C-alpha positions, 0 to 999 in steps of 0.5 A: 711029482705034483706042484704041491709036493715040489712046493713042500720040498722047496719050503722044507729046504728054505726052512732048513737053510734059514735055521742053519744060517741062524745057528751059524750066526748064533754060534759065531756070537755065542760059542758057549751055546754050541752043544744045545744048538748042535742038539737042536739041529740034530733033532730038526734034521731027524724030524725032516728025515722022518717027515720025508720018509713018511711022505715017501712011504704014503705016496708009493 
C-alpha cells in the first residue's frame, strides 16, 4: 500500500468516527430525530462502502 492510500483510509475512518459521534450526541439531545439520523448514517455507510469497492476494483 502506498502512503496516499493509507492516508485516505485514515481520513475515511476519522470522518466516519466524527459523524458517528456527532450523530450519537444529536440523538442524546433530540431523540425524535432518530429516524432521519439513522437514514443519513445508513446512506453515509453505503457511500463509504461503494467508494471502498471502487478503489479496490480500480487498484487491482
